[in-house]
Backbone as CSV, one residue per row, in Angstrom:
resi,resn,N_x,N_y,N_z,CA_x,CA_y,CA_z,C_x,C_y,C_z
1,MET,0.948,-0.853,0.021,-0.140,-0.099,-0.182,0.742,1.594,0.058
2,HIS,0.443,2.494,-1.015,1.181,3.173,-1.027,0.930,4.427,-0.117
3,ARG,1.940,4.842,0.760,1.673,5.985,1.617,2.260,7.308,1.619
4,GLU,1.590,8.137,1.706,2.473,9.516,1.140,3.274,9.833,2.404
5,PRO,4.366,10.414,2.302,5.505,10.645,2.962,4.817,11.583,3.994
6,SER,4.238,12.645,3.972,3.742,13.889,4.748,2.676,13.235,5.157
7,SER,1.741,11.908,5.303,0.402,11.727,5.960,1.020,11.439,7.538
8,THR,0.160,12.210,7.980,0.057,12.156,9.683,-0.359,10.880,10.202
9,LEU,-0.214,10.629,11.204,-1.196,9.262,11.890,-2.516,9.760,11.990
10,GLU,-2.987,10.466,12.096,-4.407,10.799,12.292,-4.882,10.665,10.472
11,GLU,-4.310,11.372,9.461,-4.685,11.165,8.231,-4.756,9.673,7.758
12,ARG,-3.691,8.714,8.078,-3.793,7.315,8.273,-4.952,6.786,8.486
13,ILE,-5.104,7.192,9.789,-6.431,6.207,10.466,-7.262,7.157,9.705
14,ALA,-7.683,8.062,9.678,-8.890,8.672,8.691,-9.083,7.727,7.332
15,ARG,-7.915,7.503,6.605,-8.235,6.793,5.653,-8.826,5.618,5.398
16,LEU,-7.873,4.785,6.963,-8.324,3.610,6.775,-10.091,3.325,7.078
17,GLU,-10.412,4.204,7.925,-11.707,4.200,8.398,-12.696,4.630,6.980
18,ALA,-11.989,5.081,6.116,-12.863,5.351,4.945,-12.846,4.352,3.978
19,ARG,-11.748,3.457,4.437,-11.683,2.495,3.245,-12.895,1.485,3.835
20,ALA,-12.361,1.302,5.303,-13.256,0.360,5.505,-14.975,0.353,5.360
21,GLU,-15.566,1.639,5.579,-16.761,2.356,5.579,-16.898,2.502,4.007
22,ILE,-16.140,2.210,2.996,-16.591,2.065,1.891,-16.519,0.466,1.261
23,ARG,-16.150,0.191,2.102,-15.993,-2.138,2.217,-17.430,-2.069,2.154
24,GLU,-17.697,-1.621,3.849,-19.207,-2.277,3.996,-20.350,-1.173,3.252
25,LEU,-20.260,0.054,2.639,-21.252,0.358,1.589,-21.254,-0.729,0.209
26,VAL,-20.359,-1.392,-0.123,-20.490,-2.319,-1.228,-21.380,-3.800,-0.644
27,ALA,-20.974,-3.968,0.784,-21.626,-4.984,0.875,-22.634,-4.656,1.661
28,HIS,-23.027,-3.332,2.010,-24.431,-3.274,2.159,-25.251,-2.963,0.973
29,TYR,-24.919,-2.792,0.103,-25.546,-2.651,-1.333,-25.995,-4.105,-1.592
30,CYS,-25.279,-5.447,-1.392,-25.737,-6.483,-2.137,-26.880,-7.227,-0.989
31,PHE,-26.414,-6.855,0.533,-27.688,-7.608,1.201,-28.732,-6.845,1.094
32,THR,-28.889,-5.383,0.387,-30.174,-4.595,0.520,-30.550,-4.892,-0.990
33,VAL,-29.745,-5.250,-2.010,-30.399,-5.678,-2.989,-31.175,-6.671,-2.758
34,ASP,-30.112,-8.077,-2.404,-30.787,-9.301,-2.398,-32.301,-9.430,-1.443
35,GLY,-32.040,-8.584,-0.152,-33.188,-8.047,0.741,-34.567,-7.920,-0.022
36,ARG,-34.499,-6.806,-1.006,-35.402,-5.874,-1.768,-35.615,-4.834,-0.726
37,ASP,-34.750,-4.149,-0.291,-34.849,-3.311,0.865,-34.670,-1.815,0.057
38,VAL,-35.743,-1.594,-0.955,-35.525,-0.829,-1.318,-35.010,0.644,-0.851
39,ASP,-35.054,1.158,0.495,-35.140,2.641,1.366,-33.253,2.212,1.404
40,GLY,-33.014,1.251,1.987,-31.585,0.882,2.118,-31.057,0.815,0.554
41,ILE,-31.653,0.369,-0.269,-30.893,0.749,-1.706,-30.617,2.415,-1.755
42,GLY,-31.822,2.840,-1.924,-31.534,4.381,-1.696,-30.337,5.239,-0.938
43,ARG,-30.447,4.718,0.428,-29.318,5.031,1.546,-27.894,4.963,1.106
44,CYS,-27.416,3.827,-0.045,-26.348,3.611,-0.423,-26.088,4.675,-1.942
45,PHE,-26.758,5.546,-2.157,-26.771,6.219,-3.289,-26.911,7.964,-2.820
46,THR,-25.896,8.707,-3.366,-25.969,10.289,-3.218,-26.995,10.664,-3.376
47,ARG,-27.703,11.915,-3.397,-28.705,12.187,-3.694,-29.053,12.503,-5.521
48,ASP,-27.900,12.617,-5.677,-27.776,12.932,-7.302,-26.806,11.340,-7.620
49,GLY,-27.014,10.652,-7.262,-26.110,9.515,-7.643,-27.007,8.605,-8.730
50,VAL,-26.006,7.933,-9.317,-26.297,7.413,-10.945,-25.951,6.036,-10.596
51,MET,-27.003,5.323,-11.480,-27.019,3.432,-11.329,-27.414,3.351,-12.803
52,ARG,-25.997,2.731,-13.639,-26.347,2.260,-14.864,-25.487,0.792,-15.212
53,SER,-25.699,0.761,-16.428,-25.068,-0.994,-16.612,-24.594,-0.302,-18.352
54,LEU,-22.628,-0.768,-18.459,-22.508,-0.578,-19.480,-23.206,-0.722,-20.496
55,ASP,-23.901,-1.812,-20.644,-24.578,-2.144,-21.743,-25.825,-1.441,-22.240
56,GLY,-26.342,-0.246,-20.977,-26.899,0.581,-21.729,-28.506,0.185,-20.988
57,VAL,-28.789,-0.889,-20.303,-30.126,-1.133,-19.985,-30.772,-0.495,-18.962
58,MET,-29.517,-0.422,-17.630,-29.734,0.540,-16.894,-29.188,2.118,-17.084
59,ASN,-29.753,2.791,-16.449,-29.167,4.280,-16.241,-30.244,5.127,-15.604
60,ALA,-30.013,5.199,-14.260,-30.989,6.231,-13.186,-30.067,7.197,-12.681
61,VAL,-30.753,8.259,-12.624,-30.089,9.571,-12.219,-31.030,10.323,-10.912
62,GLY,-30.209,10.273,-9.908,-30.652,10.924,-8.825,-31.227,9.611,-7.852
63,ARG,-31.320,9.444,-6.437,-31.675,8.809,-5.773,-33.741,8.257,-6.417
64,ASP,-34.096,9.157,-6.071,-35.207,8.446,-6.686,-35.368,7.608,-7.664
65,ALA,-34.893,7.932,-8.941,-34.724,7.077,-10.251,-34.121,5.881,-10.080
66,VAL,-33.154,5.862,-8.935,-32.487,4.742,-8.851,-33.466,3.568,-8.219
67,ILE,-34.234,4.113,-7.070,-34.965,3.498,-6.446,-36.494,2.699,-7.096
68,GLU,-36.428,3.705,-8.261,-37.763,3.404,-9.267,-37.089,2.247,-10.108
69,GLN,-35.746,2.366,-10.859,-35.230,1.663,-11.427,-35.222,-0.029,-10.909
70,PHE,-34.816,0.000,-9.384,-34.759,-1.167,-8.896,-36.064,-2.033,-8.598
71,HIS,-37.557,-0.945,-8.768,-38.499,-1.627,-8.582,-38.768,-2.286,-10.149
72,GLY,-38.360,-1.415,-11.233,-38.418,-2.033,-12.609,-37.474,-3.349,-12.574
73,ARG,-36.648,-3.624,-12.356,-35.661,-4.717,-11.776,-36.195,-6.191,-10.798
74,PHE,-36.811,-5.526,-10.075,-37.338,-6.638,-9.416,-38.488,-7.112,-9.857
75,ALA,-39.359,-6.197,-10.624,-40.720,-6.844,-11.150,-40.257,-7.752,-11.918
76,VAL,-38.943,-8.331,-12.556,-38.487,-9.899,-13.336,-37.516,-10.523,-12.470
77,LEU,-37.260,-10.078,-11.658,-36.423,-10.738,-10.713,-36.873,-11.589,-9.415
78,GLY,-36.484,-12.851,-9.215,-36.912,-13.499,-8.095,-35.903,-13.485,-7.041
79,PRO,-35.597,-14.477,-6.104,-34.873,-14.372,-5.536,-32.814,-14.005,-5.929
80,SER,-32.448,-13.485,-5.241,-30.994,-13.509,-5.776,-29.979,-13.493,-4.492
81,ASN,-28.990,-13.428,-5.055,-27.588,-13.741,-3.942,-26.507,-13.162,-4.837
82,HIS,-26.030,-11.907,-4.077,-24.263,-11.225,-4.866,-23.570,-11.691,-3.581
83,PHE,-22.067,-12.000,-4.689,-21.176,-12.183,-3.563,-20.441,-11.240,-4.011
84,THR,-19.736,-10.302,-3.231,-18.359,-9.490,-3.496,-17.193,-10.485,-3.200
85,HIS,-16.285,-10.050,-4.017,-14.901,-10.534,-4.254,-13.577,-9.351,-3.791
86,ASP,-13.120,-9.416,-4.656,-11.772,-8.286,-4.732,-12.794,-7.236,-4.976
87,HIS,-11.863,-6.055,-4.215,-12.156,-4.617,-4.424,-11.221,-3.822,-4.219
88,LEU,-10.835,-3.198,-5.411,-9.618,-1.812,-4.992,-10.330,-0.690,-5.304
89,ILE,-9.932,0.180,-4.296,-9.923,1.554,-3.834,-8.811,2.517,-4.008
90,GLU,-9.116,3.777,-4.583,-8.664,4.892,-4.720,-8.875,6.133,-4.088
91,PHE,-8.068,6.726,-3.619,-8.331,7.750,-2.970,-8.232,8.952,-3.880
92,ASP,-8.809,10.289,-4.042,-8.668,11.258,-4.547,-7.977,12.013,-3.857
93,PRO,-6.514,12.388,-4.275,-5.516,13.078,-3.822,-5.662,14.269,-3.565
94,ASP,-6.694,14.949,-4.141,-7.074,16.644,-3.986,-8.426,16.666,-2.865
95,ASP,-8.971,15.522,-3.127,-10.746,15.418,-2.148,-10.766,14.509,-1.150
96,PRO,-10.609,15.042,-0.269,-10.780,13.626,0.986,-12.307,13.224,0.820
97,ASP,-13.165,13.521,0.166,-14.210,13.103,0.647,-14.797,12.076,-1.279
98,ARG,-13.944,11.769,-1.924,-14.321,11.303,-3.288,-13.062,10.112,-3.239
99,ALA,-13.631,9.081,-3.769,-12.769,8.047,-3.846,-13.536,7.083,-5.386
100,THR,-12.291,6.232,-5.655,-13.127,5.127,-6.963,-12.745,3.653,-6.438
101,GLY,-13.813,2.978,-6.962,-13.077,1.689,-6.636,-13.510,0.755,-8.094
102,LEU,-13.157,-0.436,-8.168,-13.549,-1.359,-8.871,-13.969,-3.148,-8.032
103,VAL,-14.849,-3.387,-8.467,-15.203,-4.227,-7.784,-15.738,-5.449,-8.311
104,ASN,-15.159,-7.049,-8.150,-15.498,-8.020,-8.833,-16.659,-8.736,-7.999
105,THR,-17.690,-8.954,-8.462,-18.698,-9.893,-8.063,-19.160,-10.760,-8.664
106,HIS,-20.350,-11.577,-7.979,-20.771,-12.513,-8.724,-22.230,-13.105,-7.945
107,ALA,-23.097,-13.231,-8.973,-24.542,-13.254,-8.442,-25.202,-14.570,-9.276
108,GLU,-26.064,-15.029,-8.063,-27.153,-16.149,-8.481,-28.727,-15.411,-8.503
109,VAL,-29.042,-15.606,-9.855,-30.515,-14.817,-9.329,-31.674,-15.759,-10.398
110,VAL,-32.725,-15.400,-10.141,-33.911,-15.902,-10.882,-34.607,-14.759,-11.987
111,ARG,-34.268,-14.430,-13.176,-35.003,-13.484,-14.195,-36.141,-14.455,-14.605
112,ASN,-36.943,-13.772,-14.726,-38.423,-14.188,-15.330,-38.358,-15.985,-15.420
113,GLY,-38.499,-16.183,-14.245,-38.514,-17.419,-13.691,-37.297,-18.587,-14.253
114,GLU,-36.481,-18.173,-14.889,-35.390,-19.150,-14.952,-33.873,-18.416,-13.910
115,ALA,-33.555,-20.081,-13.684,-32.055,-19.562,-12.845,-30.842,-18.870,-13.647
116,LEU,-30.386,-17.857,-13.151,-29.199,-17.443,-14.390,-27.902,-17.211,-12.894
117,ILE,-26.832,-17.292,-13.838,-25.728,-16.782,-13.016,-24.756,-15.993,-13.564
118,ALA,-24.351,-14.739,-12.694,-23.439,-14.133,-13.652,-21.955,-13.303,-12.724
119,SER,-20.863,-13.174,-13.975,-20.126,-12.609,-13.301,-19.921,-11.502,-13.859
120,LEU,-19.701,-10.189,-12.512,-20.151,-8.898,-12.800,-18.908,-7.857,-12.033
121,ARG,-18.489,-6.768,-12.875,-18.191,-5.853,-12.097,-18.362,-4.498,-12.197
122,TYR,-17.985,-4.100,-10.950,-18.808,-2.653,-10.875,-17.685,-1.406,-10.921
123,HIS,-17.696,-0.613,-11.485,-16.785,0.625,-11.851,-17.414,1.639,-10.765
124,ASP,-16.994,2.063,-9.690,-17.761,2.839,-8.486,-17.148,4.593,-8.656
125,GLU,-17.748,5.030,-8.437,-17.363,6.395,-7.881,-17.758,6.815,-6.383
126,TYR,-17.428,7.063,-5.217,-17.693,6.795,-4.095,-17.651,8.652,-3.544
127,ARG,-18.684,8.916,-2.871,-18.319,10.444,-2.307,-19.177,10.635,-0.985
128,ARG,-18.475,11.079,-0.075,-18.871,11.298,1.442,-20.072,12.259,1.353
129,GLU,-21.144,12.264,1.707,-22.520,12.785,1.782,-23.124,12.655,3.058
130,ASP,-23.211,13.790,3.928,-23.857,13.920,4.882,-22.939,12.837,5.962
131,GLY,-21.693,12.861,5.583,-20.804,12.235,6.767,-20.784,10.636,6.334
132,ARG,-21.398,10.239,5.505,-21.085,9.251,4.994,-20.603,8.509,3.708
133,TRP,-20.199,7.512,3.354,-19.482,7.297,1.935,-21.116,6.650,1.511
134,ARG,-20.993,6.921,0.047,-22.366,6.607,-0.873,-22.040,6.396,-2.189
135,PHE,-22.385,5.972,-2.990,-22.144,5.802,-4.318,-22.349,7.258,-5.079
136,GLY,-21.914,7.611,-5.871,-21.759,9.000,-6.666,-22.440,8.736,-8.293
137,VAL,-21.704,7.088,-8.710,-21.901,6.642,-9.713,-21.169,5.314,-9.388
138,ARG,-22.328,4.439,-10.398,-22.121,2.992,-10.091,-22.486,2.556,-11.402
139,THR,-21.357,1.845,-11.474,-21.993,1.044,-13.499,-21.545,-0.083,-13.198
140,LEU,-22.324,-1.350,-13.900,-22.201,-2.372,-13.882,-21.903,-2.670,-15.564
141,SER,-20.843,-3.894,-15.343,-20.764,-4.425,-16.468,-20.440,-6.024,-16.454
142,PHE,-20.777,-6.889,-17.136,-21.245,-8.223,-17.202,-19.676,-8.848,-17.645
143,PHE,-19.303,-9.625,-17.379,-18.546,-10.991,-18.013,-19.198,-11.797,-18.455
144,TYR,-19.738,-12.409,-17.797,-21.585,-13.340,-18.354,-22.501,-13.165,-17.515
145,TYR,-23.187,-13.471,-17.990,-24.782,-13.145,-17.348,-25.672,-14.686,-18.231
146,VAL,-25.845,-15.879,-17.343,-26.266,-17.291,-18.165,-26.703,-17.825,-17.242
147,LYS,-27.585,-19.293,-18.063,-28.319,-20.001,-17.575,-27.060,-21.447,-16.859
148,PRO,-27.514,-21.586,-15.633,-26.155,-22.627,-15.426,-25.640,-23.688,-16.415
149,ALA,-27.062,-24.047,-17.182,-26.340,-25.428,-17.637,-25.722,-24.785,-19.080
150,ASP,-25.735,-23.824,-19.345,-24.979,-23.090,-20.807,-23.556,-22.540,-20.132
151,TYR,-23.404,-22.472,-18.798,-21.807,-21.681,-18.611,-20.603,-21.929,-19.396
152,ALA,-20.129,-23.482,-19.532,-19.314,-23.946,-19.969,-19.259,-23.527,-21.710
153,ALA,-20.296,-23.962,-22.174,-20.368,-23.322,-23.681,-20.508,-21.751,-24.025
154,VAL,-21.018,-21.053,-23.447,-20.445,-19.576,-23.456,-19.339,-19.185,-23.100
155,LEU,-18.402,-19.373,-22.421,-16.958,-19.287,-22.002,-16.234,-18.966,-23.201
156,THR,-16.473,-19.406,-24.002,-15.094,-19.685,-25.055,-15.741,-18.698,-26.512
157,GLY,-16.892,-17.934,-26.076,-17.356,-16.633,-27.054,-17.258,-15.376,-26.812
158,THR,-17.793,-14.515,-27.321,-17.953,-12.995,-26.637,-19.338,-12.768,-26.116
159,ARG,-19.958,-13.511,-27.056,-21.704,-13.142,-26.705,-22.398,-13.925,-25.563
160,ARG,-21.482,-13.514,-24.252,-21.665,-14.313,-22.603,-23.116,-13.571,-21.739
161,ASN,-23.471,-12.335,-22.632,-24.888,-11.884,-22.015,-25.470,-12.945,-22.254
162,ARG,-26.400,-13.400,-21.631,-27.388,-14.426,-22.148,-28.656,-13.975,-21.221
163,ALA,-28.527,-12.991,-20.640,-29.983,-12.786,-19.963,-31.422,-11.870,-20.893
164,TYR,-30.990,-11.670,-21.852,-32.060,-10.866,-22.750,-32.724,-11.709,-23.805
165,ALA,-33.457,-11.632,-25.018,-33.856,-12.613,-25.719,-33.024,-12.738,-26.867
166,GLU,-31.791,-12.178,-27.169,-30.691,-11.980,-28.362,-29.845,-12.184,-27.271
167,PRO,-28.651,-12.816,-27.610,-27.390,-12.948,-26.583,-26.709,-11.601,-26.953
168,ARG,-25.868,-11.340,-25.818,-24.712,-9.679,-26.401,-23.516,-9.880,-25.995
169,ALA,-22.938,-9.001,-26.663,-21.364,-9.682,-26.163,-21.172,-8.819,-24.614
170,ALA,-20.277,-9.883,-24.343,-19.919,-9.330,-22.781,-19.118,-7.869,-22.593
171,ASP,-19.373,-7.425,-21.618,-18.693,-5.870,-21.262,-16.908,-6.229,-21.110
172,PHE,-16.488,-7.143,-20.520,-15.132,-7.164,-20.279,-14.536,-8.666,-20.312
173,PRO,-13.590,-9.189,-20.797,-12.308,-8.422,-20.885,-11.788,-7.591,-22.003
174,GLU,-12.826,-7.893,-23.420,-12.440,-7.793,-24.633,-12.468,-6.075,-24.808
175,SER,-13.333,-5.846,-24.284,-13.468,-4.220,-24.528,-12.138,-3.258,-23.481
176,LEU,-11.240,-4.252,-22.607,-10.330,-3.899,-21.739,-9.097,-2.963,-22.623
177,GLU,-8.573,-1.931,-22.701,-7.433,-1.779,-23.381,-6.400,-2.451,-23.116
178,THR,-6.049,-2.865,-21.820,-5.143,-3.851,-21.371,-4.702,-5.169,-22.349
179,TRP,-6.243,-5.577,-22.539,-6.468,-6.856,-23.192,-6.377,-6.664,-24.777
180,GLN,-6.963,-5.539,-25.280,-6.037,-5.633,-26.350,-5.152,-5.257,-27.149
181,ARG,-4.168,-4.344,-26.303,-2.606,-4.297,-26.525,-2.085,-5.409,-26.467
182,TYR,-2.311,-6.350,-24.880,-2.046,-7.389,-25.154,-1.922,-8.793,-26.146
183,HIS,-3.255,-8.447,-26.598,-3.321,-9.440,-27.906,-3.107,-8.980,-29.312
184,ARG,-2.583,-7.618,-29.627,-2.430,-6.987,-30.722,-0.740,-7.761,-30.796
185,GLU,0.398,-7.218,-29.266,1.364,-7.625,-29.194,1.670,-9.137,-29.115
186,HIS,0.740,-9.734,-28.860,1.275,-11.374,-28.479,-0.214,-12.036,-29.566
187,PRO,-0.106,-11.792,-30.733,-1.246,-12.717,-31.646,-1.103,-14.179,-30.923
188,ARG,-0.794,-15.083,-31.165,-0.545,-15.973,-30.987,-1.067,-16.607,-29.519
189,SER,-1.261,-15.986,-28.596,-2.329,-15.587,-27.222,-3.501,-16.250,-27.444
190,ARG,-4.297,-15.817,-28.785,-5.349,-15.981,-28.213,-6.019,-17.663,-28.983
C-alpha cells in the first residue's frame, strides 16, 4: 500500500476508516438488493447518484430514479444472492470526500422464472455526503450472465450476456485497453 510521506497518523487512520466504510457500503448494497430493501438501496446512493449498466439497459440519475429503476428490476427478478470478491479503492488525492473503486462480484438470480448466474464488475465513484460514504456513480458490467447449464459453452465466445432475448457481447475483458494491447502484441495467445 502506497503512503504519502507527509501523511500524519490521524490522516492514515482516517483513510483506513474511510476504506472500511466504503467496503461496508459495497457489502450493504448486496444485502439490500437481495433483501429487496429499496429504502436501504436508496441510502447507498448520493442524492444525485447514478446507477447504470455498461450495456445501457440501466441508467438512473438521482436517488429516487435509482429506487424506481430497482422496482423495475425486481418486477422480473426472483430471489438473488450477490457475492463481493476483490475490491480496489483509490482515494482522490485532492478531495478527501471522493474515491473510486473496482469491484468483482458474482450473482445467482432468478430472472423471468429462470435461474441465471452472473460474473460482474462494478466501476464505482464514491462520495462522502452528510458524513457517510455513498455511491456517486455505480456502473455495472458483465463478464457473463447465463443459465447454469450454458455456463461452459458460452465462456469460449464473446456473446456471454444471455439474460435477454438475443445474446449480447460481454462488457469485459475484450473491451479493456490492456486486453486489446496484449493480444495485438502477442497475436498467438488467442
